[in-house]
VOPAFI-890093 format. One record per residue: residue in three letters; x, y, z of N, C-alpha, C, O in turn. Coordinates in steps of 0.05 Angstrom, whole numbers, plus 5000, padded with zeros to 4 digits. Each point is the difference from the previous one (the first is absolute). Layout:
<torfis>
AlaXYZXYZXYZXYZ;...
</torfis>
This chain:
<torfis>
Unk711451866075500950055021499649765033498449835007;Unk503650265004498549875022499350065011500050245006;Unk498749575009496249995015501750115027502049925013;Unk495550364990500250215017500549775034498749805006;Unk503550335008499649935023498550105020499450245000;Unk499749605019498150135009499850105031499249875020;Unk501850474976501650095015498850324997500450124979;Unk498150025044498550154991501050315007499350234993;Unk502549685023501050225007503449915005500849774997;Unk500850455010503349974996501049875028499050075021;Unk502749764977500649785030500650165016499950244996;Unk500849625029502250175023501050054987499449864981;Unk503050375013502650104998501749955023499450055023;Unk503749814963501049985025500750285009499450214988;Unk502049775039500650335020501950114977501749864990;Unk497950405003501650224992498749964976500950214991;Unk497649694987499650064973496550095002498249935016;Unk501850254962497550065010499550174959501150174987;Unk496649635008498550014973499650314991499850185017;Unk500249884956498850314992497749884977497750064995;Unk504349694993498050024980496949875003499049945022;Unk499850044951497649915000499349605007501649814998;Unk496950195007500549695014497949804972497750084992;Unk503149775001498549774982499649685013501749875012;Unk496450074983500549665010501149894989499549775004;Unk502050264981501549874974503250055001501849934985;Unk498250255040503150055006501049955028501850115012;Unk496149634996500549885026502149824994502150045013;Unk498049754968502949844994502350134997502249895003;Unk497350384989503150165002500950155028502250015011;Unk496050074996500150195020499849895028498850135017;Unk502349654988499649825019500750105024500850234999;Unk499149655029501450205024503749954991501950165002;Unk497949464987503250025012501350034974502249894996;Unk496550254983501650064982499850365003501850154991;Unk497049905015500550325010502750055020501650195000;Unk498149565018502150025028502149944981501450204997;Unk499549584988502349944984500950324979502250004988;Unk496650155010500650384992501150035010502450034998;Unk495250005034500850115013503749945010501550195003;Unk499149625000502349965008503150104985502150105009;Unk496849834966501850084975499950315009502250105008;Unk495150104992501050174997501550155027501750184998;Unk497349695032501150115021503649974995501750175004;Unk498749564987503249864999501350274984501750125013;Unk497449984961501150104977498450344997500550104978;Unk498550005034499050244991500950255009499250214991;Unk502449765026502450175005502450024983500450234995;Unk501249644996501349834978499250154972501750144988;Unk494949804999499750174973500450265007501250174987;Unk497749865038500350304998501650164997500150184984;Unk502249735040502250074993502049984971502050154997;Unk497449674986501549904970497450244983500350064976;Unk498249995034498750224980501050284998500250164981;Unk500449865050502050255010502050014984500750204988;Unk500549565009502750054983499750054976501650124986;Unk496749815008498750154968500750224999502050114992;Unk496449945016499250384994503250085003501150154984;Unk500149745038503150195012501849894974502350094998;Unk496949744986501549924972499550204982501450164987;Unk496049785016498850204973500950305002499950144979;Unk501049985051500050275001504049974993501250184989;Unk499449705015502349924988501050034978502150114997;Unk495349744974500649944982499650404986500850124980;Unk497849965041498950274991500750254999499350224992;Unk503749605030502650195007501450014977500750214990;Unk499749515000501850074978501649634991501349934981;Unk497849955042501649715005498549894979497750054995;Unk504249724988499349824988498849725010500449955024;Unk498449894962499949805025503349834980501550064981;Unk498149725041503249884995500649755009498449945018;Unk503749834976499749765019500850135021500050245003;Unk500849575016499850075031502949915015500149765003;Unk501150325002502749995003499449785027501849835004;Unk496650175007500149815028500149724985501249805008;Unk497650204973498449694998501549864980499149804988;Unk503750325005501549874979500449725004499849854981;Unk500950065044500649694996498049864999500449764997;Unk496650335005497949884995499549804962499249794989;Unk502550625005499749984961501449794994499449824983;Unk503150205035502749914985499349705012501849864992;Unk496650015022500749745024498249854974498350104986;Unk502849595014498849774987499049875013501049815012;Unk495750334987498149795017497649994989499150234995;Unk499249584998497349864990497350065016500449975024;Unk496950114968498849965007498749685007501449824990;Unk496450115026499349825007498749784972498350144989;Unk501949705002499149924989496449924987498549905016;Unk500550154957498450075000497249794997499949864980;Unk497950125042497949824986500249884981501250134983;Unk498149605006499149984976498150094983500349964976;Unk497550165033498550154972499550275004497850114999;Unk505150025009501850224992502550024986501750175004;Unk498549674982502349844990500050174971502150084990;Unk495549954999499150064970497250235002497549965001;Unk503850244998498050165004499650264969499250235000;Unk501549604980499650124975498150244986500650184984;Unk497749775026497350225001499150105026499549825016;Unk500250364988498350185024498250064994499950064976;Unk497549965040497250164988498650185022498449885014;Unk501950374989499450165021496750075004498550004980;Unk500750045040497350134997499650015029501449925019;Unk495950234978498150125039498949665005499749814985;Unk499950225042498149875012497749924998499449845018;Unk498850224966498050084988499349684999501949845005;Unk496550094990498749624993499949994985501449814994;Unk497650304983499849894971503750004993501349804995;Unk499550425006501450004988503749815025502550024998;Unk496349875015502549915008499349734993501949855001;Unk495350014990500249734987501750014973501749844993;Unk497250444990501450044980502249955002500849774996;Unk500350365007503049915004502149755018502449954999;Unk495849985015501049685007499149854985500249765004;Unk498350354972499149744981501950194978499649914977;Unk501850265022501250044977502249874976500250054976;Unk501049815040502249934988502449955014501549805000;Unk498650445011502450185012501049725023498749815007;Unk503650284997501949795018499250135027499349825016;Unk500650424993498950085022498350274999500550164982;Unk497849885032498250305007501250005029500849855018;Unk498950514973500750165018497050105013498450084983;Unk500849915042497550135006500550205017500749995024;Unk498850244959501350285015498050215011498150134991;Unk503349845037497750175019501250334989498350185002;Unk504049914987500550214998500250124981498250175002;Unk503149874976500150174979497449974977499850194984;Unk497849535013498349894988497850015027497949884998;Unk502650245021497450025021499550235000501850164998;Unk495549935005498250275017500149955033497949945009;Unk503850065005500249855033497650125015500250105022;Unk497049884962497850145017499749725022501849844997;Unk496650115020499749875024498549724988500549775007;Unk497950304974498649724987502349834986500849785005;Unk499850394976502249944980502949795018500849784992;Unk500250415035501049775011499749795018501549845011;Unk495950224991499249665015499149774988500049795013;Unk498950214960499149944992501549824981499749764997;Unk501950424992502549924995501449795006500749854982;Unk500150115046501449855021497549684992500849764999;Unk496350334997497749775003500949894975500949775002;Unk499250364974500449994978502949654998500049774991;Unk501650435022502749804992500249745019501349794997;Unk496350325032500349655019497949844977500449765000;Unk498350294987499049834982500549914974498649844988;Unk503850295003501249964978502849805011500549824984;Unk501150195037501949825020497949695004501049775002;Unk496050284998499349785001498549894985498349835004;Unk502750314970498249954970497849905003499849764994;Unk497750395016497250094998499450144989497750034993;Unk504150135001498350294989499350004985501149864984;Unk496450295007498349944984499050274989499850175018;Unk499549904963499050325001496949884964500849834984;Unk497150285013498050054988499350284999499750155019;Unk500249894953499650304986497050054993498249824999;Unk501550414996496950105005499549794964498449824996;Unk502750254993499649754970499549745019497849914995;Unk503050025016499949785003503049745004500749835017;Unk500250274962503349914995500449945032498950105019;Unk503349674978500549935028502649894998500549854981;Unk501350215037502850035007500649835017498549995019;Unk503749834981501249825025502449854992499649864980;Unk502550145027502049925006500449744993498849815011;Unk503450174965501549814975501749725012501750045018;Unk498049814975502549745020502750185007501449905018;Unk499550314972502749995007500250385002500550184984;Unk499149815030499650304995503650155012502049895010;Unk497550384983504550145007499650035029498450065018;Unk504249884977499549995031500650265021502150104993;Unk497150015022499150225020501050145007501049945022;Unk499850374967501950115014498750285016499150124981;Unk500450025040499250205004500950235011500749975024;Unk499350244967501250205010498750305014498650184990;Unk502749805040497850175013501650225002502549974997;Unk496150315010500350244997503150065021500849885020;Unk500350304969502150155005500449995017498449885013;Unk504050245003500250185029498450275002499550075023;Unk499750094957499650195011496749994995498750205003;Unk500249574990497050095003499049935028501049805011;Unk496650375006498849925017497049794999499050094979;Unk499849775026497749955009498250205021500549945023;Unk498350214976497950105017498749905003498950125018;Unk499649624976497849885007499549845027497949935012;Unk504950054995501249775015502050185025501850154991;Unk497949855038502950105012500749835021499049785005;Unk502750335008501849775022501250135008501950084987;Unk497650005042500950215020499250214991500650205014;Unk497649874959498950355011501750104969499950244992;Unk501749504993501250154968498149784980498949795006;Unk501250344972499649904981501649694996502450015006;Unk496649774986501449804998502149984965498849984979;Unk504650045022500850074971498049824985498549845012;Unk501450204961498849884973501649675000498949794993;Unk503550235016502249844982499249685025499849774993;Unk500150355040500049805017498249915000500049785010;Unk496950354980496849824994500049914974498149844998;Unk503050184984499049864978502649634995499849784988;Unk502350375032501949724994498549915026499249774998;Unk500450345023498949775025497949844986500149774992;Unk497950415008496949854997499849754972498349834994;Unk504450264990500249754981501949815008500049784989;Unk501850285029501849655012498949885013500449765002;Unk497150415019499649865019497949904990499249825015;Unk499150234964497449844990501649704990499549765007;Unk502150314979500349804978503249855006499949784989;Unk502350255022502250004999500649525000501649834992;Unk495850205021499949705012499149864972501249824988;Unk496050345004498749904977502649874971500649804987;Unk500250455016502550064979501549824998500149894978;Unk501850015046501049794999499849715000501949845001;Unk495450114998497649705003500949944972501349814993;Unk497550434987500650044973502749934991500249974976;Unk501250015033502149974994502750254989502449994994;Unk495150245008501550294998501250115015501149855017;Unk499350444986499750135032499750364993499450094978;Unk501050025039499550295006501350154986501750115014;Unk498549984958502450224991497650185001497649965002;Unk504250294997499150254993502950224982502449955000;Unk496450274987501550174990500050295027498650135015;Unk502449844982501150335017501850324990502450044997;Unk495250154999500050154986501350295013499550085023;Unk502250054960500750295006501650025017500450225009;Unk501349545002501650095022502250214998500350004975;Unk501350165033502050115000503249945007502150084990;Unk497349765029503449915009499549585013498749805006;Unk503550324992500549655019499449925024499549785010;Unk500850485000498450065035496549954994498449925017;Unk501150134961496249984996498849645000498249865010;Unk504650114971500349694996500149815028498549825005;Unk503650285009500849875036497050005016499749885021;Unk498450244968497850085023498049854993498249935016;Unk501950014952497849754993501449795008498849875017;Unk503950034974501049775012499249935025498849795002;Unk501750415024499049955017497049925010499349835016;Unk498950364965496149915007500849704989499249865018;Unk501949984962499749764989500749865030498349865011;Unk504050185000501849855016497249955023498949785003;Unk500150505011498549925016496749914992498649935019;Unk500350074955498649954987499349695000497849895001;Unk504450014996501849684997499349815024498949785002;Unk502450425018500849935030496950005014499549845018;Unk499250304975497349965002497649835000498349955017;Unk501949954952498249834995500849784994498849854986;Unk504050095026500549694997502050024973500849784993;Unk499850364996501649934972502149924996501450085019;Unk499849804967504150024995499650204990498450094984;Unk504550055036501250224980500849984984501549814997;Unk497950404979501950014976496949884974500050034976;Unk498049855041497649924982499150324988499050034978;Unk501450135034498350234983502350174976502250065007;Unk496750004966501349984987498850324978497850024990;Unk504350155008499450244998501650164975502450045003;Unk496250054975501450124978499950355009498150115011;Unk503549984983501150325009500150104968501449934982;Unk495850295021500250164980502350225002500250155020;Unk501249864960502250205001499050144984500349944976;Unk497950355035498350224988501350265012499350204988;Unk502249845030500550185009503350074988501249824988;Unk500050425016502250024990502050005022502249924992;Unk497850145035501649935016501049585002502249915005;Unk495549954988499249925000502449734993500749795011;Unk500050424959501949884968502549915022501149785001;Unk499550475016503049975010499549885021500450155019;Unk498849624988499549815018499149765000499049865018;Unk501650114954497749644990501949805028499349885020;Unk502750174970501349765008499949945037500349815015;Unk499350474989500349955032496949935011499849875021;Unk498450214966497249924997497849784994497749955007;Unk504849904972500349645008501349785014500049754999;Unk501950535021500949845020498450025024499349835016;Unk500050444982498249925033497349814997498549945019;Unk501149954948497349815001501749794986499449904978;Unk502350045033500949744991499449684995500649814986;Unk497250315046499149695001497550024988498549814999;Unk500850394992497450084987499350104977497750034990;Unk504650045000499450044977499449914970501049794992;Unk497550374993499449824977501050154982499049954978;Unk502850225021501850094980498550384999499050135019;Unk501349944955499550264995498550194978501150064979;Unk497549985026498250164972500750284985500650205013;Unk499249794969500550344984496950095005498549884985;Unk500250305033497750115000500850304979501950125009;Unk497449964975501550074978498550325012501150205009;Unk496549754987498050294996500950195029500650245000;Unk499349525034500250125010503250225011500750215012;Unk500249544971504150004998499450414985501550195007;Unk496949834979500850194975498550235019500250234990;Unk498449745033498050205027503050115014501350215004;Unk498949574999502250085030502150124980500450245005;Unk500949664976502650184984499350385007501250195011;Unk496049774974499550335008500050135028501050205011;Unk497049564997500150155034502050095014500150225011;Unk502749494989501550035015500850354976498950225003;Unk501949754989502750194978497250284992499150034977;Unk500050125044497750034994501750335003498150154998;Unk504049985005500450175006502350184985501050235001;Unk499049484983502650084965498749994989498549805002;Unk500950444977499450034984502049864971499350034977;Unk502849845029501949784983498249784985499949904978;Unk498450065051498649724996496849974993498649805003;Unk500950434988498950084981499149774964501349994980;Unk495549835027500549874982498350004985497950115008;Unk502049814969498749994973497249955003499249945022;Unk499050084959497449855003499749725009501949854995;Unk496250065016499349745024500449804968502049875005;Unk497550094977500749864965501849914993500349794987;Unk502050475029502849844989502349985021502450034996;Unk496249915029501949975019499549715002498349915016;Unk503449924966499349674997502049895008502050145002;Unk498049525007501849945017501349944985501349835013;Unk500450174948502149964997502450205001502249954989;Unk497150295026501350345002501049925028499649825016;Unk501550344984502850175025498949885020500049754997;Unk498550375034500349835025499049784997501249815010;Unk496250134975497949765008501149804985499449775007;Unk502850244963502349804994500849955014500349765003;Unk500450365013503449945016499249915024500849785007;Unk497450385009498449865018499349624998500649815015;Unk497850214957499149684998502649884997500949855017;Unk500350194964502649885002501249885022500849764998;Unk499750435032501949875010498349915027501049955022;Unk496350054972498249835020500049764992499349805013;Unk501850234961500149554995502750024998500449774992;Unk501950325009502349925007500549945034501749845009;Unk496650345009499349915035499349845000501349835013;Unk496350094976498249775014501749774987501049865017;Unk499650064959501149874999502549875013500549775006;Unk500650404995502950015024498549885025501649875014;Unk496350144995499249925020498349775008499649925023;Unk499049954941499549755005497449975000498949785006;Unk499450524983497050055002499650174972501350154986;Unk496149745014498850214982500150324987499750205014;Unk500849784957499550275003497250044973499949934976;Unk498050245046497549994984500150264969501850164998;Unk496649834987500750204981497850245014499450025024;Unk499850104959497950345012496449854980499349804987;Unk499850415021497549844996499050304961499950244997;Unk499849544986498150114975497150175008497949905005;Unk502550324993496850185012498350014965498350184997;Unk502249654981498850064980497149785008500049845019;Unk498150194966497749834999498649884978501050104979;Unk497549755016499850004973498750144994498550085018;Unk501250014956497650234985498349894978500749924978;Unk496850115031497749804976498750264985499050205010;Unk501449734969498350184982501550034984499050044978;Unk504749975022502050164994503049734995502049925013;Unk496550054958501949745004503650064992502049885007;Unk497650334978502450164997501750105027502449985003;Unk496250125013500850125020500449755027501649985018;Unk496949924978500049635020502549924986501850005016;Unk499649914952501949914999502650165011502049905011;Unk497650394983502250165014500550005027502450015008;Unk495249985015501150025021500849685006501649995019;Unk497749774971500549845010503049954985501349835013;Unk499850254971502850014994502350205011502449984996;Unk495850235020501350055011500349965030501050135018;Unk497849644981499949855031502249754994501849975017;Unk498149894964500849804998503550115000501949895012;Unk498250334972503350084997500850085030502349975006;Unk495850165017501150015019500249725019501149975022;Unk497949894966501749705016501549884993501549855013;Unk498450184956502349924987503050175007502249964990;Unk497250195027502750135015501249975017502450025005;Unk494749865011500649885032500549784997501449915018;Unk498049954966501349615006502850054982501749845007;Unk499250314973502450064993501450095015502250014990;Unk497750125037501350185011500549695028502049955015;Unk495549904983501649815034496750025001498949784995;Unk499650395009499449945021498249694995500049854981;Unk497850125056499449755004497449944987499249794989;Unk499850445015495849974999500650374995501850175004;Unk494849804983498950294997497850055009498749805003;Unk499950455005497750075002497450104967500450064977;Unk497849935037498450074971496950115018499949925023;Unk498450204968498650095014496849904991498050135006;Unk502149674981496749944979501249664995502349904998;Unk495650035002500349754998499949874969500549764997;Unk499050394983499949984976503050064987500850014976;Unk500650025047503250094989502749755008502349974993;Unk495849905027501549835017501049784976502549985000;Unk496149874980501149874974502150094997502149885005;Unk497750374986502550144983501950065011501950074987;Unk498349935046503350045011500749735008502149965012;Unk495949814981500449805009501649954980502350005007;Unk497349964961501649974981502350075001501949855005;Unk498350444989502650055008502249925016502149914990;Unk497350135040500749775018500449714988502349924996;Unk496149974998501749724994501249984975501649824994;Unk497550404991502749934980503050095001501849974983;Unk498450175044502450144993500849925035501850115012;Unk496449655001501649985031498349734993497649975005;Unk503649894985499649665008499549855022498349825001;Unk503650265021500149915023497850105017498150104988;Unk501949895046497950105014501150325009498550175008;Unk504249864988500650305002502650074986500749864981;Unk501050375028501750014997501950105017500950235001;Unk499849545016502350095022502849984999501650095016;Unk499049774962502949944995500550244984502450044997;Unk495650174987500950224984500750185026498350085016;Unk504149964985502050205028500250274997500250185016;Unk499649824957499650384985503550065008501050224998;Unk500549575010502750235003500450174987500650215011;Unk499149794958499350394979500350105018502350025010;Unk495050095002498750185008501950195023501149935021;Unk498950314967502350225017497450165000499050084979;Unk499549995058499250244994499950095024499549855019;Unk501050374984501750125024497150225004497749974994;Unk504050275021496950185008499750234977497850094995;Unk504450004992499350174982498749834975499050134983;Unk501049605014498749934977496049935015498049984985;Unk502150015042497549955021498450304993497650004997;Unk503750205001498850334995499950064977499750244996;Unk500549624986499350164967497750014990498249835003;Unk501550434983497750064997499949954973501950064986;Unk495149815002500749954980499050244979498450185008;Unk502749814965499350274983496949914977499249804988;Unk500050485017497049974980500550355011501650155011;Unk494449844971499350285005497149965019498549805000;Unk501350425014498050175009497950124993500450244997;Unk497049684999497649984983498050205006499850035024;Unk498850104964497450165007498049625006499149935022;Unk500749974962498049674995501149905023498749985020;Unk504549954979500249945035498750065029499149875019;Unk501450494973498449985027497450065004499150055022;Unk499049964948497249915002499349695010497849935009;Unk504949894989499349685001499650005025497949955010;Unk504550125004500049935037497750234999498749904982;Unk499850385024497849975007497149824996498249945016;Unk502150024965497449904996500049695013498049945013;Unk504649814984500749865012499350095035498349905015;Unk503050234987500950085043497350025006499149895020;Unk499150264964496650105014498749795000498849935019;Unk501349894951497949774993500949815028498349905015;Unk504350084988500649755016498650015027498249865009;Unk503650425006498550125023497549885001499749795012;Unk498450344976497149994998499149675001498149905012;Unk503250014978498749604993501049965032498749875015;Unk503550264991501649845032497950145021499049815013;Unk500050414995498250215015498049824998499149935022;Unk499449914948497749844998501049715017497949885006;Unk503750025000500649765000501549834981500649765005;Unk500150394970501249774990502850104993500550234995;Unk501549555007503549985016501150004965501350194994;Unk498049584982500950064974498350004986498449825003;Unk501150424971499250034982501450064973502350084998;Unk495949864980501849964979498950364986497750105001;Unk504249994990500450284986501949984979502449975001;Unk495850074976501450094969502549725007502450035004;Unk496149724995501349804997502049865006501049814987;Unk499850365050501349915016499050025021498750205006;Unk501949535017498749865025501150315016502449985002;Unk497050185006500850225015499149945037497849985010;Unk504450005000500649955033500550215015500350204986;Unk499949865042500350185015503150084991501050234998;Unk500249504998502650174991502050114968502250084992;Unk495449855000500550184967498450175007500650174983;Unk497649945031498850235003502050215010499950234991;Unk501449715023502850065022501450194990500550235006;Unk500549564967500250064984500050254985502150124996;Unk495749964994498350194993499750175014500050224989;Unk499449785046499650244997502750235023500350235010;Unk501249484986502750145004500950114978500450245000;Unk500049624977501150214978499450304993501450184991;Unk495849805016499050285002501250235015500750214991;Unk499549695038501450145015503049974999501350165014;Unk499949654972502750124994499950244975501850165002;Unk497349874985499550134975500150315014501550194999;Unk496149755014498950355008502350055010501450184991;Unk499649625035501550065019502150144989500250235008;Unk501749694974502150064979498650234983501750154990;Unk496349905004499650194973501549824976502150074990;Unk496749715002502049824980499050074971497650024993;Unk504450014995499350154965498549694994500649785009;Unk497250304972497949684984502950174969501850174997;Unk497149674992501149894977499450284972501150024978;Unk497350115033499550234988500450285009498850214994;Unk503449755026501250345010498950035021501250115019;Unk496149794984498750175032501349845019501349804995;Unk498150335034500549895016497649855018497749984989;Unk502749915035497549885006498850155025500349885021;Unk498750304980498850095022497950065018499350234993;Unk499349705026497550005015497650174978497849914995;Unk503050314996497950114981499949864981497750014991;Unk504249824992499449864976499049695007498549874986;Unk503049995049498949834999496550015011498349834995;Unk501250405022496450095003498749924968498549814999;Unk502250354974498850064981498949794981498149984985;Unk504849815025500449744982497249755020498149854994;Unk503250235028497249915024497249984979499049854984;Unk500350405028497550144991498949824969498149864993;Unk503750204997499149884974499849684989498349904987;Unk503950015023499049705013497849855014499349764997;Unk499950425018497649925018498750074989498049875006;Unk501150344972498150024977499249774985497649934999;Unk504649914988500349824988499549755015499149824986;Unk501550135044498949835008496649955012498649815006;Unk501250444992496850095005498249894976497849905004;Unk503350134974498450054978500449684996498049934988;Unk503549895016500449694999498149785027499949755003;Unk498950475012498049875027501949925016499349795012;Unk503250304996501449885033499150105020500649875020;Unk497750404988499050005014497549805006500049875020;Unk498250124966497249825006501349604999498749795002;Unk504350274994500849745010501450015027500149795013;Unk500950404994501050025029498550225024500850025023;Unk496850144962498450095014502150195018502350014992;Unk497050115030501050115015503850025002501750184999;Unk498249615002503149834999501350204983502150105008;Unk496849994967503650184984499250135000499550064977;Unk499250195050500350235001502650005016502050145001;Unk496549555018502649985018502949944992502350095006;Unk497249824988502449864978502050314986502350045009;Unk496750124973499550204985501250125023501749824998;Unk499150325026499750155017501949945022501150155016;Unk499249454980502249985017503149994983502350085006;Unk496749814973503550034972500650344992502350095000;Unk495050104993501550305009501750035014502250104999;Unk496149745023502150175029503249825011501650085017;Unk498549694971502049855006502250124980502350055007;Unk496450004962502250174979500950145007502449994995;Unk496750285022500650285002501050035025501250225003;Unk498849565024501150105013503450015005501749854989;Unk498750365032503850014997500549765003501049874981;Unk498750055040501149785016498449674987497649945001;Unk504449914989498949754990498249825014501449945019;Unk496349934984498149895018502549584986500649914979;Unk499650005054501449774993498449814977501049894980;Unk495250115033499649844983497350104998498950145017;Unk499649764952497750125005497649845013497850105002;Unk503049645006497449895011500850115031498649895017;Unk502750244989499750105027496850215004497849965011;Unk503050214976497950174991496650034998498150125008;Unk503149644970497249914989499049735023497649975002;Unk503949895011499349805026497850235025499149925022;Unk500550334968498850135022497250064989497950055011;Unk502849924963497150094980498149765002497650044998;Unk503649635008498449835003498849925018501250005021;Unk495849914979497950045023501049865023500749775000;Unk499650445030501549915014499049695014501349865016;Unk496350104972498949665021500549834981501649815004;Unk497150254969499949794982503249964982500249834983;
</torfis>
């Protein structure tokens, strides 16, 4: 750990900035007055635009609920038809064949950077429970990682340090919708996105450039090119404030909302000076598909396990993303394999690895330039697949002119069945993940999958969708609130026998009540992390 900085109390804060979060002496090197002043500048310059864009999301959702469907925008046809390219990529971003994702916890950062992956994405979004300590200490951990001084010694004495050539670092700040209530500017909570981006960029940009790399980001959950334009303007101001050349920042946008899939060219165009491509954020994309089309029973999905990337709307958007990126000269990244190694069951482990191998093979053959894994043990598997089928650093030359994907294909529902076991699995996963999240953990291994906020969102959204529309199960029964409560009670009894309440304490009861409320409420809650955030400790 970094030696605590001698500071027994918070610094004198810039005018208009109020700290509500607890203070620890080792926060001092992160929450400096200058860094907080930088975050306040971003908030004052762009806070109102962020709020207006969030309001626009609500207006579009209301239109979808009335029956309007997502579509390609007529006003931006010239951008889609134009012959433009994004700016050239830095040398260390030309080959991104395997990327690993994970939270900003100290040991996991070291393991991910040492995993042999091309890129590590440090995640303040789906893999992080945004307790105040997780947020600030995550920045501290990344400052040490950038400077190659990060170390960790476990209770058993095992020591962790960086290898000679670690993965290239990307950082994913929170999405536009998430506030950071522990810090206020001019009487309002700071948007989590401005805090996560602002602190990391302020403290690390010059150190990264001196080390021959750069400030690289993943941008989550955007729903339109106007939201991408906001990020681009944030980048321009940030670079100007810190004396960094325009275009230094590079960012990959996760296409993980249904409306964004209809604006991929436009998103790249807005960020064309700062773009490092697009990524198939597959788990949130499934969640968004349910959310955006929530009012129409024609879009009922089968069991979560049957909604795979080789089918219907997921296959269509994945191929369209590759075509779009390569036409603009930038990388198309594949999605995350959520499987993790299964210990003590060789046959089950081999079956899981075979599924990951097939998924990566599909991606590289489709033309993706790289892929995601959630566990270091899967890096060699994914790398072997891409090494065999992608001999060069990328596949930008593969323009996929054969791909013909329109609005119909992007809205195609996969065939499959809805089962009682699917309902039970969603409840088990949703409650346990939310209990862990409330306890400060953002990613949790459950039933041999790495669950994060995105995968948990699928579970609770699917239960809501099935109840809301009275979906028919394979055995002919309809999913009613009564059936849901009966199944949930049985699953909670099973989880109690397995010891879940003792693992999570009162958080288990909180999670159970929250999951039930989100499942049966007449109005769909936009994000489970918003009501769950209210249950986190307001100071820590």
